[in-house]
C-alpha positions in Angstrom: 56.9 -116.1 -183.0 53.4 -117.2 -184.4 51.9 -114.6 -181.5 52.8 -111.8 -183.8 49.7 -111.0 -185.5 49.7 -109.5 -189.1 46.8 -107.9 -191.2 47.5 -107.5 -194.7 45.2 -105.1 -196.6 44.2 -104.6 -200.3 41.5 -102.5 -201.8 40.1 -105.5 -203.7 41.0 -109.2 -203.3 42.2 -109.7 -206.8 45.5 -108.5 -205.6 45.5 -111.2 -203.0 44.5 -113.7 -205.5 46.9 -112.9 -208.2 50.1 -110.6 -207.4 50.4 -111.7 -203.8 49.1 -115.3 -204.3 50.6 -117.8 -201.7 52.7 -115.1 -199.9 50.4 -114.9 -197.0 50.5 -118.8 -196.8 54.5 -118.6 -196.6 54.4 -115.9 -193.8 51.9 -117.5 -191.7 54.6 -120.3 -191.0 56.3 -117.6 -188.6 53.3 -115.1 -188.1 49.8 -115.3 -187.2 48.5 -113.7 -190.8 45.0 -112.2 -191.5 43.8 -110.8 -194.7 41.4 -108.0 -195.2 39.7 -106.6 -198.6 36.5 -105.8 -200.0 34.1 -107.8 -202.1 31.8 -110.4 -200.2 32.2 -114.0 -201.2 36.0 -113.8 -201.5 36.6 -115.0 -198.2 36.1 -118.8 -198.4 38.3 -119.1 -201.6 41.1 -116.9 -200.2 41.1 -118.6 -196.8 41.2 -121.9 -198.3 43.9 -121.0 -200.8 46.1 -119.1 -198.2 45.4 -121.1 -195.1 44.7 -117.8 -193.1 41.3 -115.9 -192.1 39.9 -113.4 -194.5 38.0 -110.4 -193.4 35.5 -108.3 -195.4 35.9 -104.6 -195.2 34.1 -102.9 -198.0 36.1 -100.3 -199.8 35.7 -98.3 -202.9 38.0 -97.1 -205.2 38.3 -93.6 -206.4 37.2 -90.4 -204.2 34.5 -91.4 -202.1 34.3 -89.4 -198.5 31.1 -90.9 -197.1 32.2 -94.5 -198.2 35.8 -94.2 -196.9 34.5 -92.9 -193.7 32.2 -96.1 -193.3 35.4 -98.2 -194.4 37.4 -96.4 -191.8 34.8 -97.2 -189.2 34.5 -101.0 -190.2 38.4 -101.1 -190.2 38.7 -100.1 -186.9 35.9 -102.4 -185.6 38.2 -105.4 -187.3 41.4 -103.9 -185.5 39.9 -103.7 -182.2 38.8 -107.3 -182.5 42.1 -108.7 -183.7 44.6 -106.2 -181.8 47.5 -107.2 -184.8 51.0 -106.1 -184.1 51.5 -105.1 -187.8 49.2 -103.7 -190.4 50.3 -103.7 -194.0 48.4 -102.1 -196.7 48.7 -102.1 -200.5 47.1 -100.0 -203.2 45.9 -96.4 -202.3 42.4 -96.8 -201.0 43.4 -99.7 -198.7 46.5 -97.4 -197.4 44.3 -94.5 -196.6 41.6 -96.7 -194.9 44.0 -98.9 -193.0 46.5 -96.3 -191.9 43.9 -94.1 -190.5 42.1 -97.0 -188.6 45.6 -98.3 -187.6 46.8 -95.1 -186.5 43.4 -94.7 -184.5 43.6 -98.2 -182.9 47.2 -97.9 -181.7 48.7 -100.7 -183.9 52.6 -100.4 -183.2 53.8 -101.3 -186.5 51.8 -99.7 -189.8 53.4 -100.4 -193.2 52.2 -99.1 -196.4 53.6 -100.2 -199.8 53.3 -97.8 -202.8 53.2 -99.5 -206.0 52.3 -97.4 -209.2 51.6 -93.8 -208.2 48.7 -92.3 -209.8 49.3 -88.5 -209.1 52.2 -87.9 -211.5 50.0 -88.2 -214.6 47.2 -86.1 -213.2 46.6 -82.5 -213.4 44.6 -79.9 -211.3 42.5 -80.3 -208.2 42.5 -84.1 -208.6 46.5 -84.2 -208.5 46.4 -82.0 -205.3 44.1 -84.3 -203.6 45.7 -87.4 -204.6 49.3 -86.0 -203.6 47.6 -85.0 -200.0 46.2 -88.3 -199.6 49.6 -90.1 -200.1 50.9 -87.7 -197.7 48.2 -88.6 -195.0 49.1 -92.3 -195.4 53.0 -91.5 -195.2 52.2 -89.4 -192.0 50.5 -92.1 -190.5 52.5 -95.2 -191.5 55.6 -96.1 -189.3 57.3 -97.5 -192.4 56.7 -96.6 -196.0 57.8 -99.0 -198.6 58.1 -98.0 -202.2 57.9 -100.6 -204.7 61.0 -99.6 -206.9 63.6 -96.9 -206.7 61.4 -94.7 -209.3 58.5 -94.8 -206.9 61.1 -93.7 -204.1 62.4 -90.7 -206.0 58.8 -89.6 -206.9 57.5 -89.5 -203.4 60.8 -87.5 -202.5 60.6 -85.1 -205.4 56.9 -84.3 -205.1 57.2 -83.6 -201.4 55.0 -86.5 -200.3 57.2 -87.5 -197.4 60.6 -87.0 -196.2 60.8 -90.1 -194.2 63.3 -92.7 -194.7 62.3 -95.2 -197.4 64.2 -98.1 -198.9 63.1 -100.6 -201.7 62.9 -104.4 -200.4 65.5 -106.3 -202.4 65.6 -105.1 -206.2 61.9 -103.9 -206.2 58.5 -105.4 -207.0 56.1 -106.8 -204.2 55.8 -110.5 -205.4 58.5 -111.9 -207.3 58.4 -114.6 -210.2 57.6 -118.1 -209.9 60.4 -119.3 -211.9 58.9 -122.8 -212.0 55.7 -121.6 -213.4 56.9 -118.9 -215.8 59.5 -120.9 -217.7 60.2 -121.5 -221.4 60.0 -125.1 -223.2 57.2 -126.5 -221.0 55.9 -128.9 -223.3 51.9 -128.3 -222.7 52.5 -124.6 -223.0 54.5 -124.9 -226.0 51.8 -126.9 -227.8 49.3 -124.3 -226.8 51.5 -121.4 -228.2 51.6 -123.3 -231.6 47.9 -123.9 -231.6 47.3 -120.2 -230.8 49.7 -118.9 -233.5 48.0 -121.4 -235.9 44.5 -120.1 -234.9 45.5 -116.5 -235.4 47.0 -117.3 -238.8 50.5 -116.4 -237.6 53.5 -117.9 -239.7 56.4 -119.4 -238.1 58.5 -116.5 -239.9 56.3 -113.7 -238.6 57.3 -111.5 -235.7 55.0 -111.3 -232.9 54.5 -108.8 -230.4 52.2 -109.4 -227.1 50.7 -106.6 -224.9 49.3 -108.2 -221.4 47.5 -105.8 -219.3 44.4 -103.8 -218.7 43.2 -101.8 -221.8 43.4 -98.9 -219.8 44.1 -95.3 -221.2 47.5 -95.1 -219.2 49.0 -98.1 -220.6 49.9 -96.2 -223.9 47.7 -98.3 -226.1 46.9 -95.4 -228.4 50.6 -94.9 -229.1 51.0 -98.9 -229.6 48.2 -98.9 -232.1 49.6 -96.0 -234.1 53.1 -97.4 -234.1 52.1 -100.8 -235.1 50.7 -99.4 -238.1 54.1 -98.3 -239.2 55.5 -101.6 -238.9 56.0 -104.2 -241.9 53.3 -106.6 -242.8 54.7 -109.7 -241.2 54.3 -108.4 -237.8 51.6 -109.5 -235.5 50.1 -108.1 -232.1 48.5 -110.1 -229.5 46.7 -108.2 -227.0 45.6 -110.0 -223.9 43.5 -108.3 -221.3 40.1 -106.8 -220.8 38.7 -103.2 -220.9 39.3 -101.1 -217.7 36.0 -99.9 -216.9 37.2 -97.0 -214.9 39.6 -95.6 -217.3 38.9 -97.5 -220.6 41.3 -97.0 -223.7 39.9 -94.7 -226.3 37.1 -95.9 -228.9 39.4 -95.5 -231.9 42.2 -97.6 -230.4 39.6 -100.3 -229.3 38.3 -100.2 -232.8 41.7 -100.7 -234.5 42.5 -103.8 -232.2 39.3 -105.5 -233.0 39.3 -104.8 -237.0 43.1 -105.2 -237.8 43.8 -108.2 -239.4 47.2 -108.6 -237.8 45.9 -107.5 -234.4 44.5 -110.2 -232.4 42.6 -109.1 -229.3 42.0 -112.2 -227.0 40.3 -110.7 -223.9 41.2 -111.8 -220.4 43.1 -115.0 -220.0 43.7 -116.5 -216.7 46.9 -118.1 -218.0 49.2 -115.9 -220.0 51.9 -118.5 -220.7 50.8 -119.5 -224.0 50.7 -115.8 -225.2 53.9 -115.2 -223.8 55.4 -118.4 -225.5 53.8 -117.5 -228.8 55.5 -114.1 -229.0 59.1 -112.8 -230.0 58.7 -109.8 -227.7 56.6 -108.2 -225.1 55.6 -104.5 -225.6 54.2 -102.4 -222.6 54.1 -98.7 -223.5 52.7 -97.5 -220.4 52.9 -93.7 -219.2 53.0 -95.0 -215.4 53.8 -98.2 -213.5 54.9 -99.2 -210.1 57.0 -102.4 -210.8 55.3 -104.3 -213.7 54.9 -108.0 -213.1 54.3 -108.6 -216.9 57.7 -107.7 -217.7 59.2 -109.7 -215.0 57.1 -112.6 -216.2 57.9 -112.3 -219.9 61.7 -111.9 -218.8 61.1 -115.3 -216.9 59.8 -116.7 -219.9 63.0 -115.6 -222.0 61.4 -113.1 -223.8 62.6 -109.5 -224.3 60.5 -106.3 -223.9 59.9 -103.0 -225.4 59.2 -100.6 -222.6 58.7 -97.0 -221.8 61.2 -95.0 -219.6 59.1 -94.9 -216.6 59.4 -96.3 -213.1 59.7 -99.9 -212.9 60.1 -100.7 -216.6 63.2 -98.8 -216.8 64.6 -100.6 -213.7 64.0 -104.2 -215.2 65.1 -103.5 -219.1 68.4 -102.6 -220.0 68.6 -101.5 -223.6 70.5 -104.1 -225.8 70.6 -106.6 -223.0 67.1 -107.7 -222.3 65.0 -105.2 -224.3 64.4 -101.7 -225.8 63.1 -98.5 -224.0 61.0 -95.5 -225.9 59.9 -92.3 -224.7 56.3 -92.5 -223.0 53.5 -91.0 -225.1 55.7 -90.9 -228.2 54.5 -92.8 -231.0 57.8 -92.2 -233.3 60.0 -93.2 -230.4 57.7 -96.5 -229.9 57.9 -97.2 -233.5 61.6 -97.0 -233.6 62.1 -99.3 -230.4 59.8 -101.8 -232.1 61.3 -101.9 -235.2 64.8 -102.4 -233.7 63.2 -105.5 -231.9 61.8 -106.7 -235.4 65.1 -106.2 -237.1 67.1 -108.1 -234.5 68.4 -111.3 -235.8 66.7 -114.5 -234.2 70.0 -115.7 -232.8 70.4 -112.4 -230.9 66.7 -112.4 -229.7 67.6 -115.8 -228.0 70.4 -114.3 -226.4 68.6 -111.4 -225.2 65.7 -113.8 -223.9 68.4 -115.9 -221.9 69.8 -112.8 -220.4 66.3 -111.8 -219.4 65.6 -115.0 -217.6 68.9 -114.9 -215.8 68.4 -111.4 -214.7 65.0 -112.3 -212.9 66.3 -115.6 -211.6 69.0 -113.4 -210.1 67.1 -110.7 -208.7 63.3 -111.6 -208.7 63.0 -115.2 -207.5 59.8 -115.3 -205.7 61.0 -118.0 -203.1 63.9 -115.3 -202.1 61.5 -112.2 -202.3 59.3 -114.1 -199.6 62.3 -114.6 -197.4 63.2 -110.9 -197.7 59.6 -110.2 -196.6 59.9 -112.4 -193.7 63.1 -110.8 -192.7 61.6 -107.3 -193.2 58.7 -108.1 -190.9 61.1 -109.7 -188.1 63.2 -106.4 -188.5 60.2 -104.2 -188.0 58.9 -106.0 -185.0 62.4 -106.2 -183.6 62.2 -109.8 -183.4 65.7 -111.6 -183.5 
């Protein structure tokens, strides 16, 4: 079976370093796995970590026709060299580049996974362009994998494709490492206590935690405004760096930096102490594919306040493991956050326990990897 060669492609190596971490190493047991992404200098660390070859194919995010043509040319060169049986792309630009190149080179199995769709929140010519790029990807792929049921519905309802699509498992592209993300790890609990103490958060205070890029589509403007309406014993921990391509507005950034009960920590390579320190996660996004941070919070036995969007509403069941608000609606978000704040501690613990059990039941990383292995065997018609 090792003779079946597979190339996994992402636009930037961060996707491989974080979300898809160690999945290629697992798949390499049964397939000959290769990785491709942009960014010089990443090949040695990724190759060592995953135990598979890494190939640099420069790709630019955003709309860049000349750069894209060069990326397609370089991807074709790589495919002619490797002659893989499968090319599997994640993220939009990797999908466009690798599906065109794989079609040109006659790769028999061409798979693209759609995570968060960008075009539903866009308007005008940009929306038309993005929809048509996704149509090209779908036309050239032999198999389209939507990350969740919401993504599948959007691809159909916007007329992006009519091809048969099915979600792998319950959705998400990676699953959760339940051993890494689990409550009660002594060292993490100690770090969480130190974090709260350093931020002036008392044991009786209620703590929300936002984790993610400071991006305008993450609903951070609404989060800041809703937070101002909450009682004085509520704190908000913000973990994440500013998104250079689509930064949050300056007024919200100022609020996060200056408010005494909002604690902007910047990027953290390990988010577990922040999750352990909070009572509930909050993710008020306008769009998602299938948010990993909600899964990770659930694995840490934390309920979540989310918006009624793809992915988030597939994970959170109101009253059982969290609360759901309308996207782009300050009042609805404030109500959902208030419901969390007013939930008795004993009930919060029950919701957290349910969250953990649901993640273990549906999103265990080891089980997901097994599903991916079976998926590739099926696509290659290998018994």
